[in-house]
C-alpha positions in Angstrom: -18.6 -15.7 -16.8 -20.8 -14.0 -14.1 -24.2 -12.6 -14.9 -23.5 -9.0 -15.9 -26.1 -7.2 -13.9 -26.2 -3.4 -13.9 -24.7 -3.5 -10.4 -21.7 -5.5 -11.5 -21.1 -3.4 -14.6 -21.1 -0.2 -12.4 -18.8 -1.8 -9.9 -16.4 -3.0 -12.7 -16.5 0.6 -14.2 -15.5 2.1 -10.8 -12.6 -0.4 -10.5 -11.4 0.5 -13.9 -11.6 4.3 -13.5 -9.7 4.0 -10.2 -7.2 1.7 -11.8 -6.7 4.1 -14.8 -6.3 7.1 -12.5 -4.0 5.4 -10.0 -1.8 3.8 -12.7 -1.5 7.1 -14.6 -0.4 8.8 -11.4 2.1 6.0 -10.8 3.7 6.2 -14.2 3.7 10.0 -14.3 5.6 10.0 -11.0 8.2 7.7 -12.5 8.5 9.9 -15.5 8.7 13.2 -13.5 11.3 12.0 -11.1 13.4 10.6 -13.9 13.2 13.9 -15.7 14.2 15.9 -12.6 17.3 13.7 -12.3 18.4 13.9 -15.9 16.6 11.2 -17.9 14.0 12.7 -20.2 13.2 9.4 -22.0 9.7 9.2 -20.6 9.2 13.0 -20.7 9.9 13.0 -24.4 7.2 10.3 -24.8 4.7 12.6 -23.1 4.4 10.6 -19.9 5.0 13.4 -17.4 1.2 14.0 -17.4 -1.9 12.9 -15.6 -3.6 12.6 -19.0 -4.0 8.8 -19.4 -3.8 8.8 -23.2 0.0 8.7 -23.6 0.2 5.9 -21.0 -2.6 4.0 -22.8 -0.8 4.4 -26.1 2.3 2.7 -24.6 0.4 -0.2 -23.0 -3.1 -0.5 -24.5 -3.5 -4.1 -23.5 -2.3 -3.6 -19.9 -4.3 -0.4 -19.4 -7.5 -1.0 -21.3 -8.3 -4.5 -22.6 -7.0 -6.7 -19.8 -8.2 -4.6 -16.9 -11.7 -4.1 -18.3 -12.0 -7.8 -19.2 -10.7 -9.0 -15.8 -13.0 -6.5 -13.9 -16.1 -7.9 -15.7 -15.0 -11.5 -15.5 -14.5 -11.2 -11.7 -17.9 -9.7 -11.2 -16.5 -6.4 -10.2 -14.4 -7.8 -7.4 -11.0 -7.0 -8.7 -9.0 -6.4 -11.9 -5.6 -7.0 -13.3 -3.5 -4.7 -15.5 -0.2 -3.1 -16.0 1.6 0.0 -17.4 5.2 1.1 -17.9 7.4 4.2 -18.3 10.5 4.1 -20.5 13.9 5.0 -19.2 17.5 5.2 -20.5 19.4 2.0 -19.4 22.7 3.8 -19.8 21.5 6.6 -17.4 20.4 3.9 -14.9 23.8 2.3 -15.1 25.6 5.6 -14.5 23.3 6.6 -11.7 21.8 3.6 -10.0 20.7 5.6 -7.0 18.8 8.0 -9.2 17.2 5.0 -11.0 16.2 3.7 -7.5 14.5 7.0 -6.6 12.7 6.9 -10.0 11.4 3.4 -9.2 10.4 4.4 -5.7 8.3 7.4 -6.9 5.6 5.1 -8.3 4.7 3.2 -5.1 5.1 6.3 -3.0 2.4 7.9 -5.2 0.1 5.0 -4.7 0.5 5.2 -0.9 -0.3 8.9 -1.1 -3.5 8.1 -2.9 -4.3 5.4 -0.4 -3.9 7.9 2.5 -6.1 10.4 0.7 -8.7 7.7 0.5 -8.3 7.1 4.3 -8.8 10.8 5.0 -11.8 10.9 2.7 -13.4 7.9 4.5 -12.9 9.4 8.0 -14.2 12.8 6.9 -17.2 11.3 5.2 -17.9 9.1 8.2 -17.5 12.1 10.6 -20.2 14.0 8.7 -22.5 11.0 8.6 -22.4 10.6 4.8 -22.2 6.8 5.1 -24.7 6.5 7.9 -28.0 6.6 6.0 -26.8 4.2 3.3 -28.4 6.2 0.5 -27.2 5.9 -3.1 -24.8 8.8 -2.8 -23.3 7.5 0.5 -23.0 4.0 -0.8 -21.4 5.1 -4.1 -18.9 7.3 -2.3 -18.0 4.5 0.1 -17.5 2.1 -2.8 -15.2 4.6 -4.6 -13.1 5.4 -1.6 -12.7 1.8 -0.5 -11.6 0.8 -4.0 -9.1 3.7 -4.1 -7.8 2.5 -0.7 -7.6 -1.2 -1.6 -6.2 -0.8 -5.1 -3.5 1.7 -4.2 -2.4 -0.3 -1.2 -2.1 -3.3 -3.6 -0.2 -1.4 -6.2 2.1 0.1 -3.7 2.9 -3.1 -1.9 3.1 -5.3 -5.0 5.4 -2.9 -6.8 7.8 -2.8 -3.9 8.5 -6.6 -4.1 12.2 -6.9 -5.3 11.5 -8.9 -8.4 11.9 -7.6 -12.0 10.2 -5.9 -13.6 8.6 -4.6 -10.4 9.8 -1.3 -9.0 11.2 -3.0 -5.9 13.9 -4.6 -7.9 15.4 -1.1 -8.4 14.4 0.5 -5.1 16.6 -2.0 -3.3 19.6 -0.3 -4.9 19.1 2.6 -2.4 20.7 0.3 0.2 23.7 -0.6 -2.0 27.0 1.1 -2.9 27.1 2.2 -6.5 29.6 -0.5 -7.5 27.4 -3.2 -5.9 24.3 -1.7 -7.5 25.8 -1.9 -10.9 26.7 -5.6 -10.4 23.2 -6.2 -9.2 21.8 -4.5 -12.3 23.7 -6.8 -14.5 22.3 -9.8 -12.6 18.8 -8.5 -12.7 18.9 -7.5 -16.4 20.4 -10.8 -17.4 16.9 -12.3 -17.4 17.2 -15.6 -15.5 16.9 -14.1 -12.0 14.0 -12.0 -13.0 11.9 -14.8 -14.4 12.5 -17.1 -11.4 11.7 -14.2 -8.9 8.6 -13.2 -10.7 7.2 -16.7 -10.7 7.8 -17.0 -7.0 6.1 -13.6 -6.4 3.1 -14.5 -8.5 2.7 -17.8 -6.5 3.3 -16.4 -3.1 1.9 -12.9 -3.1 -1.8 -13.8 -3.2 -1.3 -15.8 0.0 0.5 -13.1 1.9 -1.3 -9.9 0.7 -4.7 -10.5 2.2 -3.1 -10.5 5.7 -1.3 -7.2 4.9 -4.5 -5.6 3.6 -6.4 -6.7 6.7 -3.7 -5.4 9.0 -3.5 -2.0 7.3 -7.2 -1.6 6.9 -7.7 -2.4 10.6 -4.9 0.0 11.6 -6.1 3.0 9.5 -9.8 2.4 9.2 -10.9 0.0 11.9 -14.4 -1.4 11.6 -15.3 1.3 9.1 -13.6 -0.6 6.4 -16.2 -3.4 6.8 -19.2 -1.1 6.3 
């Protein structure tokens, strides 16, 4: 376990606050889009909200215990966690394309937050807020880069077509309804999902750093490496 200096504790706290906000937005987007399309399962559970409490109640380990522990154990370099929004499986079977749009809403929300962070970084850089490296500038830089990195990660990772990730449902947008229903039965059977998730967990850490470096260089250039 790393030496928990005040700097590491503050950094871990920033990671956790950004994770909590980003994940809440992600799950609220799922719940809202499902409600707008006829499934009020998550809405009735109080998850069409940016208040993190209903989401924490559903996944206390994934949204509190595990992310805080992983942020501290990593020395404030990263964290791991999860959340979920309930939906009606019968509704998803009847309307696979609606279910796909519901799934897509989460990653799209993360990409929106990522782009807001990019705008914030460019605006702050334009006004020279990062230039003097004072405490306020350094703190704002840290927050914005974590918002950028974490939301890019959440968006990309959740689009991988492996259950229970959102990408396993988003892919149905490119299928006919009959094909999508057959696909759902395959995915929900369990065997495919387990194999795909194992492959993703092994392969994603090798591929993602290349994606992050490419996107950071494209959208931020050398500023990302302040």
